[in-house]
C-alpha positions as CSV (number, residue, x, y, z in Angstrom):
1,X,108.6,-56.3,41.5
2,X,106.4,-54.7,39.4
3,X,106.8,-51.2,38.0
4,X,103.5,-50.4,40.1
5,X,104.8,-51.9,43.3
6,X,107.8,-50.0,43.0
7,X,106.2,-46.8,42.7
8,X,103.9,-47.4,45.8
9,X,106.8,-48.2,47.7
10,X,108.6,-45.1,46.6
11,X,105.7,-42.9,47.6
12,X,105.4,-45.0,50.9
13,X,109.3,-43.9,51.6
14,X,108.3,-40.5,50.9
15,X,105.5,-39.9,53.0
16,X,107.7,-41.7,56.0
17,X,110.5,-39.7,56.0
18,X,110.2,-36.2,53.6
19,X,113.6,-35.2,53.7
20,X,115.0,-38.1,51.7
21,X,112.8,-36.7,49.0
22,X,115.5,-35.0,47.4
23,X,116.2,-34.2,43.6
24,X,118.4,-37.2,42.2
25,X,118.5,-37.1,38.5
26,X,118.9,-40.8,38.5
27,X,115.5,-41.2,40.5
28,X,113.9,-38.9,37.9
29,X,115.2,-41.1,35.1
30,X,113.8,-44.3,37.3
31,X,110.4,-42.2,37.3
32,X,110.4,-41.6,34.2
33,X,111.2,-45.4,32.6
34,X,108.3,-46.3,35.5
35,X,105.7,-44.2,33.7
36,X,106.7,-45.1,30.3
37,X,106.8,-49.2,31.0
38,X,104.5,-50.9,28.9
39,X,103.2,-54.2,30.4
40,X,102.8,-56.8,28.0
41,X,99.5,-58.1,27.4
42,X,98.6,-61.3,28.5
43,X,97.6,-63.8,25.5
44,X,95.6,-67.0,26.3
45,X,95.7,-69.3,23.5
46,X,92.9,-72.2,23.5
47,X,93.1,-75.2,21.6
48,X,89.8,-77.1,20.9
49,X,90.6,-80.7,20.7
50,X,88.9,-82.6,17.4
51,X,85.6,-84.9,18.1
52,X,85.8,-88.0,16.3
53,X,82.7,-90.0,16.5
54,X,82.4,-93.6,15.5
55,X,78.8,-95.2,14.9
56,X,78.0,-95.9,18.3
57,X,81.3,-93.8,19.5
58,X,81.3,-90.2,21.0
59,X,85.0,-88.8,21.3
60,X,85.0,-86.5,24.4
61,X,88.1,-84.8,26.1
62,X,89.7,-81.4,25.4
63,X,92.1,-79.7,27.2
64,X,92.7,-76.2,26.3
65,X,96.2,-74.4,26.8
66,X,96.9,-71.3,28.8
67,X,99.7,-69.2,28.2
68,X,100.6,-66.9,31.3
69,X,103.2,-64.0,30.9
70,X,105.6,-63.5,33.5
71,X,106.8,-60.0,34.1
72,X,110.2,-59.0,36.0
73,X,111.2,-55.5,37.1
74,X,114.5,-53.8,38.3
75,X,115.5,-50.7,39.6
76,X,116.9,-49.2,36.4
77,X,115.4,-51.8,33.3
78,X,112.3,-53.0,33.2
79,X,112.6,-56.7,31.7
80,X,109.5,-58.6,30.2
81,X,109.6,-62.5,29.7
82,X,106.9,-64.0,28.3
83,X,106.5,-68.2,28.9
84,X,104.2,-70.0,27.2
85,X,103.2,-73.6,28.2
86,X,101.1,-75.5,26.2
87,X,98.9,-78.7,27.1
88,X,98.2,-80.8,24.2
89,X,94.8,-81.8,23.7
90,X,94.3,-85.4,24.6
91,X,91.6,-86.9,22.4
92,X,90.2,-90.7,23.8
93,X,88.3,-92.5,21.0
94,X,85.7,-94.9,22.9
95,X,84.2,-97.1,20.5
96,X,81.6,-99.0,22.1
97,X,80.2,-102.1,19.8
98,X,76.8,-103.0,20.0
99,X,76.6,-106.7,20.7
100,X,76.2,-109.0,17.7
101,X,73.0,-110.7,17.7
102,X,71.8,-113.4,15.6
103,X,68.3,-114.4,15.4
104,X,67.9,-117.8,13.4
105,X,64.0,-117.9,12.8
106,X,63.4,-121.8,13.3
107,X,63.4,-124.0,10.4
108,X,59.9,-125.2,10.6
109,X,58.8,-127.1,7.8
110,X,54.8,-127.5,7.6
111,X,54.5,-130.5,5.4
112,X,50.3,-130.8,4.4
113,X,49.1,-134.1,5.5
114,X,49.1,-136.5,2.2
115,X,45.4,-136.8,1.8
116,X,43.8,-138.6,-1.2
117,X,40.2,-138.2,-1.4
118,X,38.9,-141.0,-3.7
119,X,35.5,-140.1,-5.1
120,X,33.0,-142.7,-4.7
121,X,32.5,-144.6,-8.5
122,X,28.9,-143.1,-9.5
123,X,27.3,-145.7,-12.2
124,X,24.8,-143.8,-14.2
125,X,22.3,-146.2,-14.8
126,X,21.7,-146.8,-18.8
127,X,18.6,-145.2,-20.2
128,X,15.6,-147.6,-20.3
129,X,15.2,-148.9,-23.5
130,X,11.6,-148.8,-25.1
131,X,9.7,-151.6,-25.3
132,X,10.7,-153.6,-28.5
133,X,7.9,-154.0,-31.3
134,X,6.4,-157.6,-31.5
135,X,6.9,-159.6,-35.1
136,X,6.0,-162.3,-36.3
137,X,8.4,-164.6,-38.0
138,X,7.6,-167.9,-40.3
139,X,9.1,-170.7,-41.9
140,X,7.6,-172.5,-44.6
141,X,8.3,-175.9,-46.4
142,X,6.8,-176.3,-49.6
143,X,5.2,-173.0,-49.3
144,X,3.2,-174.1,-46.3
145,X,4.0,-172.8,-42.8
146,X,5.9,-175.1,-40.3
147,X,7.0,-172.9,-37.9
148,X,5.6,-169.7,-36.2
149,X,7.5,-167.3,-33.5
150,X,6.3,-164.1,-32.9
151,X,8.1,-161.8,-29.8
152,X,9.8,-158.7,-29.3
153,X,13.4,-159.2,-28.4
154,X,15.9,-157.8,-26.8
155,X,19.3,-158.3,-25.6
156,X,21.7,-158.1,-22.9
157,X,25.4,-158.5,-23.2
158,X,28.3,-158.4,-20.3
159,X,31.1,-157.3,-21.8
160,X,33.7,-154.6,-20.3
161,X,30.7,-153.0,-19.3
162,X,27.0,-154.3,-19.7
163,X,24.9,-153.3,-22.9
164,X,21.0,-153.8,-23.6
165,X,19.7,-153.4,-27.4
166,X,16.6,-154.4,-28.7
167,X,16.3,-156.5,-32.0
168,X,13.9,-154.7,-34.7
169,X,12.9,-156.1,-37.9
170,X,13.5,-154.3,-40.8
171,X,13.7,-154.5,-44.5
172,X,17.1,-156.1,-44.6
173,X,16.2,-159.0,-42.2
174,X,16.2,-162.4,-43.5
175,X,14.4,-165.2,-42.1
176,X,15.1,-169.0,-42.5
177,X,14.9,-172.2,-41.3
178,X,14.2,-175.8,-41.6
179,X,11.0,-178.1,-40.2
180,X,11.4,-181.9,-39.0
181,X,10.0,-184.2,-37.3
182,X,11.5,-184.1,-34.3
183,X,13.6,-180.7,-34.7
184,X,12.8,-177.2,-36.2
185,X,15.4,-174.3,-36.8
186,X,14.2,-170.5,-36.9
187,X,17.2,-168.5,-38.6
188,X,17.1,-164.9,-38.1
189,X,19.9,-162.6,-40.0
190,X,20.0,-159.3,-39.7
191,X,23.2,-156.5,-40.3
192,X,24.7,-156.9,-37.0
193,X,23.2,-160.0,-35.3
194,X,22.4,-163.4,-36.6
195,X,20.0,-165.8,-34.0
196,X,19.8,-169.4,-34.6
197,X,16.8,-171.1,-32.6
198,X,16.6,-174.8,-32.1
199,X,13.4,-176.7,-31.3
200,X,13.2,-180.2,-30.2
201,X,10.1,-182.6,-29.2
202,X,9.4,-185.7,-27.6
203,X,6.3,-186.7,-29.3
204,X,4.5,-185.1,-26.2
205,X,5.9,-181.9,-25.6
206,X,8.0,-179.7,-27.5
207,X,10.9,-176.9,-26.2
208,X,13.7,-174.6,-27.2
209,X,16.6,-176.6,-27.1
210,X,19.6,-174.6,-28.3
211,X,20.3,-170.7,-29.1
212,X,23.4,-169.4,-31.0
213,X,23.8,-165.8,-30.8
214,X,26.6,-163.7,-33.1
215,X,26.9,-160.1,-33.4
216,X,27.9,-157.0,-32.5
217,X,26.8,-154.9,-29.7
218,X,25.7,-151.0,-29.9
219,X,29.1,-150.0,-28.7
220,X,30.4,-152.5,-31.6
221,X,31.7,-155.1,-29.3
222,X,31.8,-158.4,-31.3
223,X,30.4,-161.8,-29.7
224,X,29.4,-165.1,-30.1
225,X,27.2,-166.7,-27.5
226,X,25.6,-170.4,-27.4
227,X,23.7,-172.7,-25.4
228,X,22.6,-176.3,-26.6
229,X,21.1,-177.1,-23.0
230,X,18.4,-175.4,-23.1
231,X,14.6,-176.4,-21.9
232,X,12.5,-173.2,-22.4
233,X,9.0,-172.4,-24.0
234,X,7.5,-175.7,-23.2
235,X,4.3,-176.9,-24.4
236,X,2.1,-179.8,-25.3
237,X,2.8,-180.5,-29.3
238,X,0.1,-179.6,-31.7
239,X,-0.2,-176.6,-29.2
240,X,1.5,-173.6,-28.9
241,X,3.4,-171.7,-25.9
242,X,2.3,-167.9,-25.1
243,X,3.6,-165.4,-22.3
244,X,2.9,-161.8,-23.1
245,X,4.2,-160.2,-20.1
246,X,8.1,-159.8,-20.2
247,X,10.4,-162.6,-19.5
248,X,14.1,-162.8,-19.3
249,X,16.4,-166.1,-19.4
250,X,19.9,-166.5,-18.5
251,X,21.6,-168.0,-22.2
252,X,24.8,-167.9,-21.1
253,X,26.9,-166.0,-18.4
254,X,27.3,-162.9,-21.1
255,X,24.2,-163.5,-22.9
256,X,20.9,-162.5,-21.4
257,X,17.9,-162.1,-23.7
258,X,14.0,-160.5,-23.0
259,X,11.0,-161.4,-24.7
260,X,7.8,-159.5,-24.8
261,X,4.4,-160.8,-26.3
262,X,6.0,-164.1,-26.9
263,X,4.1,-167.0,-28.8
264,X,5.7,-170.0,-30.1
265,X,5.0,-173.1,-32.3
266,X,7.3,-174.9,-34.0
267,X,5.4,-178.1,-34.6
268,X,2.1,-178.8,-36.3
269,X,1.0,-175.1,-37.9
270,X,-2.4,-175.5,-39.4
271,X,-4.1,-173.0,-41.3
272,X,-1.4,-170.6,-41.2
273,X,-2.2,-169.7,-37.4
274,X,-1.0,-170.8,-33.8
275,X,-3.0,-173.4,-32.3
276,X,-4.6,-173.1,-28.5
277,X,-2.2,-171.4,-26.4
278,X,-0.5,-172.6,-23.4
279,X,-0.1,-169.7,-21.0
280,X,2.8,-169.3,-18.8
281,X,0.7,-168.3,-16.2
282,X,-2.5,-169.9,-15.9
283,X,-5.7,-168.0,-15.3
284,X,-6.2,-169.6,-12.0
285,X,-2.6,-168.9,-11.0
286,X,-3.2,-165.1,-11.6
287,X,-5.6,-164.6,-9.0
288,X,-3.6,-166.7,-6.0
289,X,-1.4,-163.8,-5.4
290,X,-3.9,-161.0,-5.0
291,X,-6.3,-163.4,-3.2
292,X,-3.9,-164.1,-0.6
293,X,-2.7,-160.6,-0.1
294,X,-6.2,-159.3,0.7
295,X,-6.9,-162.3,3.2
296,X,-3.6,-161.2,4.9
297,X,-4.7,-157.8,5.1
298,X,-8.2,-158.3,6.2
299,X,-6.6,-160.6,9.1
300,X,-4.4,-157.8,10.3
301,X,-7.2,-155.2,10.0
302,X,-9.0,-157.9,12.4
303,X,-6.0,-158.4,14.6
304,X,-6.0,-154.6,15.3
305,X,-9.4,-154.3,16.0
306,X,-9.8,-156.8,18.7
307,X,-6.6,-155.9,20.4
308,X,-8.0,-152.2,20.5
309,X,-11.7,-153.2,21.9
310,X,-9.9,-155.3,24.6
311,X,-7.3,-152.6,25.5
312,X,-10.6,-150.0,25.6
313,X,-12.3,-152.4,27.8
314,X,-9.9,-152.9,30.2
315,X,-9.2,-148.8,30.9
316,X,-13.0,-148.3,31.5
317,X,-12.8,-151.0,33.9
318,X,-9.7,-149.4,35.8
319,X,-11.8,-146.4,35.3
320,X,-14.4,-147.4,37.5
321,X,-12.5,-149.1,39.9
322,X,-10.6,-145.7,40.9
323,X,-13.6,-144.1,42.0
């Protein structure tokens, strides 16, 4: 029993029976002891649990420890006993591991289409050459002219590429030849070209029978071409052959020659001049094509006019009938 309870009990007994309240030395000592009794203070001990935090983990349980003092009082001697009860804190660690998610980007390989664009082959046309100069070439026998050739000459050669070049007479050009009864030759030797023209006659007409050409093109490509089965520049024996307009002749598959203001007389030259010329285009022939074209145009115009008037007349007749 606590001292306060004993004191209260003593007062209650005295009030109930005052006669019992007589002086007792032992009671006096008990009261003195009661008045001087010190109640032991109550001590509360609180222990805070440590908190551990993992990366996504929260620690969380803390239990406080409480100590309660117990006091026992007797009549003569007050005895105080303090018991300490400690509850150990418990720490629970909960680890929550986030799900391991691996996102693998799709292995996508984009391969550009293998497109090969072939640029169209463009052939740049060769620049147009100027008209070659027409020159007169003579062959003399006993200091008498027996062969005369006048022309402007251009060559076309088909090698790796097609090339054209003009032949021009220079001071270094050598002109030779020979005159016979049935055969005559003209030989022209220049720096990059050698030409040999062979003419034959059958007692009635003459013609160019063979042509040999050896030289280099303007790009330095060497060539040698020959044809001994020609029938060109044909005219009556004793006359000359003339063709003023541009002409081209295929000598071989690779070689073509172009002539300008051509006039040839390999036999029967008199007084160092050309005889009567036989034109490659007779005078009468030159008018045939223009006349034919004019007649055709006139006929077309007449047909159109007739069709127009017939159609107009029908339209007018239809108009009258509608009224």
